[in-house]
N, C-alpha and C positions, 0 to 999 in steps of 0.2 A: 660276517656270518651272525644272523641274530642269533639270540640264546632262547632257548626253549622256556616257555612261561613256566613260572614255579607251580607247583601244585601241592597242596598240604594233603596227604594222605592220612587217613586214621590211624596207621600203623606208626607215624610219628609222634603221636601225641601220647604221653606217659602220665598216668594219674597215679600219686603216691598217697594212701589214707594211712596216716599215723594216729594211733590213739594212746594217750597219755593217763597214765593212771596217778591221781593226785591225792591218794589216800593216804593221810598222813600216818595212820596205823603201820601200813606196809613200808613206807618209807623211812620209819622208825628203827626197822631192824636190818637196814642196809649201813655200811662203813661209809659210803660217800652220800653227799647229800643231793636232795631234789635239784637244788640250784646246779650244781656239778653237771647232773645229768641232762637238764634241760638247755643248757649251753652249748652240749655236745650235739643235742639233738637240734637246736637251732643252726648251727653250724652244717651238719647233714642236709637239713632242709633247703638251705641257702645253696649248698653246692648241686642239690637235684634241679633247683630252678636256673641255676647258671648253667647247667649242660644243655639245655636247649630252650628254645623260646617258647615251644608249645607245651612245655610241661607244666603240669598243674600238681599243687600239693593242698591237701584237706587234714586238718588236724582236730581231731575228738577227744575232747577231755572226758574222763570219768572219775567218778568220787564214790563216796559212801552211799549217797543218797540220789543222786543224778548222774546225767551224762548230756553233754552238748556238744554243738558244732561250735570251736572257738577261732578257726582260722581257714578261709579258702580263697586261695591265690587267684581264681577267676572272678572273684569278686570285685566290682568296680572301686568299692570304698578301701580295698587294702592295696591299690596301686599308687597312693599319694601319702607319703608319710605327714603325720602331724606333728611330728618332734623333728627338728633339724638335725638332730645329733644321732639318729638310729634310722636305719632303714624301715621301711613300712613292714617287713615281714616280722621283725623284732618288736617294734613299737606296738602294733596291732594285737601281734600273739600274745605279748605279755599283758597287755591290759585286759583283753579278753579272758584271759586264763585268771587274772586277779580277781575279776568280777564273777567268773564261774567259781571259784574257790570259796568266796564269800558266801554266794548263793547256797553252796553245797552244805557249807557250814552252819547257816540258819536253818536246812532242813533236818539237821542231825538230830537224831532221836536218841534216847539213853539206851545204851548196850549193857547187856549182862558183863559183870566182871572177869569173868572166865572167858569170854568170847572175844574175837579180834572181828570188828566189822569187816565184811568183805566189800571189794567195789563191783559196781554196776558193768563188770567187762563184758557180758553176754549183749547187754543193750548197746555199749557202744561198738560191738563188732556188728551187731544188726543193722546199724547207722551206717556203718562203712560199706555194708553189702548193698545198702539202698542207694 
């Protein structure tokens, strides 16, 4: 008996959008470091991608002065790793995150001493909805 052809339904595709707040002023108030948090997020993203072949992940970074897409699993350039020791998810996301943080620090303006600069979370959420 022949098996039925495989069909991809739109219900089978899951998209997870994660926003990462990279504001150093925000992270300095917590007892655990951003690197520890990031390692847990990477493990979670990897497990989401392993749950289903059609699952997709998008990561948006937000800082004090900007927000940007730093990883999209559906992009062709994210399927091959440039570093033989790390999976593409880790190497590409970490590389793009480093670039984002450097660009965000270049845009830093002088803040009043009594205020803590806030992140552009509303911008990241707008990007996630689009």
